[in-house]
N, C-alpha and C positions, 0 to 999 in steps of 0.2 A: 504493500500500500504506500509506504514511504517513497519507494523507488518510482512508482507511478506518479505520485504527487510532484516529486522533483522534476520528472520529465515534463509534466504539464506546465510547471512554473518556467522551466527553461524555454519551452516552446513559446509561451506567451511573451517572454522577454525578447526572444528573437523576432517575433512578429511585431512587437512594439518598436524595436530598433529599426526594422525595415520600414515600418510605417512612418517613423519620425524622419527617416532619410528620404522618403518619397522616392524609393527606387523604381526605375522603369526599365523598359526593354532596351536591349542593345541593338543598334541599327546596323544591318548588313544588307546592302541592296546592290544588285548588278543588273545593268541594262545594256544589251548590245543591239537592240532594235531588230532582231531576227524574227521576232514574233509580232503579229498584228495586234496582240493583246497587251501592248506596252502601256496603254492608258494615259499617255501624255496627250495634251491637246494638239489638234492637227489643223487648226484654222490657218496657220502660217507654215508649219513644218509638216513633212511627210517622209515616210520611209522610202528609200531609193536603193537600187542595186547598181547604180552608175557611178563610177569613180569613187568607190567606197573606201573605207579605212581597212581595218584588219579582218573583219568578217565579211560575209556576203552582202550585208546591208548596213546602211547608216541612216541617221536622221538628218534631213537636209531642208534648207529653206533658201529662197531667192529673195534678195531685197535690192531696191534702188533708192539711193539717198535723194531726198527732195528738199530744195531750198525753202526756207521760211516755214518748214513744217517738220515736226518730229513724229515720224511714223515708222518706228523700228518693227522688225518681225519678232515674234516671241512665242514661247510655248511654256506650259505649266505642267508639272509632274503630278501624279497621284500622291496620296499619303505614302511616304517612304518609311514610316515607322515612328516609334516614340523614343525620344532621347533619354539616356540615363544620366545626362549631365557631363559626360566625359567628352574629350576632343573627338571631332568627326573629321576623318580624312577623305577628301574628294579627289578622285583621279578621273580623267577623261581624255579622249583624243579629239582633236579638232583640226580643221583647216579652212581657210578662206580663199576661194578661187574666183577669178573673173568668170562671168556667166558665159556658158556655151551650151547650146541646146542639144549637142551631140555628145561630146566627150570633154567636159571641162578639165583643164590641166594646167592653166596658167595661174600661179599664186598671186594673191593680192600683195602689193608692195607699197611703200611710201607711207605717208601720214594722213591720208584723206579717205581711206576706205571705211573708217568708223571704228567700232569696238565690239567686243563680245563679252557680255557680262553674265555671270551666274550668281543668282541671289537665293537666299534661303529665308523661310518664314514659318510661323507656327500654324498658319491657316492658308487656304487656297487664295485668299485675298491679301496676304501680308499681315502686318507690316513687314517689309523686306529689308534684309541686310546683305551686303556684298560678301560672297564667298570667294569669288575670283573675278578678275577683270583683265581682259586682253586688249591692249591698245598697240599703236605703232611702236611704243617704247619697248614692249616685251614680246611682241608678235614675232614668230619665226616663219617667214614666207617659205612655203613648201607645197608641192603638189602631192606630197605624202602627209598623212596625218601626224600631228605632233602631240606627244603626251604632256599633259599638264597635271600638276599636283598642288593642292591647297588644303588648308585645315581651318576649321572654325568650331565654335562652341554653340550649341543650342541648349536652351534652358532645360533643366531636369524635369521630365514629365511632359514636355511639349511635343506635339507632332512636328514632323519635318517635311516641308514641301520645297521644291526647287522651281525657280523661274529663270528661263534663259532668254536674253535679249541680244539682238544683233542689229547693227545699222548705225544711224545718226552720224554719218561721215559727211565730208564736204565735196566728194567726187560725185557730181551730178550727171556725168556723161556715161558712166559704166554701171552695169548691174553686177552683183556679187552673189556667190553661193557659199553658204556656211554649212559645214558638216560637223556633226557631233556623233561620237560613237564610244563604246566601251566605257560607259559611265559607271563608277563604283563609289558607293558611300560605305565607309567602314568605321565604326565607332569603337574606341578603346574599350577594353574589358572593364567591368564595373569595379571601382574601388570606393569603399565607404568613406566619403568625405563631404563636408557641408560647403565646400568652396571649390570652384573650378579654377584650376591653375594650369599654366603652361610653363614648364621648367626652362624653355629656351627664350621666351619672350615675356616681358613684364612692362606694363604701361601704368604709370601712377603720377600724380593722384588721378583717380577716376571715380566719380565725376571731377572735372577740373574747371577753372575759371579763366586761366590765361596760358600757363606753361605746363607741359607734361615732360616726364622723363621716360625714355624708352630704353630698357635694358635688354640686350640681346647677346648671347654668348659668342656669336661669330661676327661677321661683317654684314652690314645692311647694304644690299645692292640697290634697293629701291623702296621708297615709302610713299604710299598714296592714301588719300582720304576721300571718302565718298559720303554723300548725304543718304537719307533713308529712301530715296528713289533710285539709288544705284548710280547716281551721276557723280563723276569726279569733281572734286572741289579744288579750286585754285587757291592755295593758301599763301598769302603774302609773307615774305621774310621767313619762310619755313626753314631755310638753311639746311645744314647737315649736322648740326650739333644736337645729337639725339639725347644728350644728357639734360638739355634745356631747350625743348622744342617749342617755338613761339607759335601759339595758336590763338593769339589775341584777336585776329581778324575774323575768326569764325563767329557766326551768329549762334545764339543759344539754341540747343537742340541735340539730337542724337546723330552720331556719325559712325562710320566703320573705317578703321585704320587697317590697311593692307601692307604687310611687311614681307619683302622678298629677301631671303637670306643668301649667304654665300653658297649654300648647297642647292639654290634655286627652289627650295621649299617655300611656299607662301602661307603665312599665318594671318588670320583676320582677328581683330580685337574690336569689340563694340565699345565706343567711348561716348561720353555725354558732357556737353559744355553747359555750365550753369552760371547765373549772374554772380558777381562778386558780392559777398555778404556785407 
């Protein structure tokens, strides 16, 4: 009887601990678009078997930049799982080609084709945060698909959706084709902790009012900031002194900081600017 009672008490304690930590599922999602049952929205994107990446099919869209109008192509994922609060690694293959209705093979070059942005959110309607952003600065022109890797944190217990946007460039003469393939979301195994941390990147204070410090174990090759619509923000006097990063020119609100390290791994950190007390 005593042994049974001890077992029940231990079981209750374990359940209470799990409940107090609000533990959730671990996300593991793979999509190569070889099946018609991929459940991504298809108003702008569709599955193709022409000029594909590593498998027999890819997810593709055609866009043409328009002056004085912002009309990028986009697609939304289904629910990809529930976050356990740990870091989520995103990998995918992509390429941007000049339009050709037979066999596209000429890669987009220069700084006017636009951008490719992947955002994540807790609902199909956002709000959205930037997981990865490809611009002319970090784009690798190629007629073969290029592998990208990024990392981000979603709140413990929240659902995870992705949104992909391409376009918004200044080349109004050409049309472009964007390819996405071999998309994988892999979340770290669960560790019981009440705080999300990334040992390689730290940004503080957060929230901030003027300056932040970025601690990174290696060399920062690029640092970008995006608003909650996934648009890059031009920060005046940002400089390269990451121990005292001047963000006084930002308006109050929430942003995403994207840091590319010397190993080409991309980490995103959500930051918030508040008024000075």
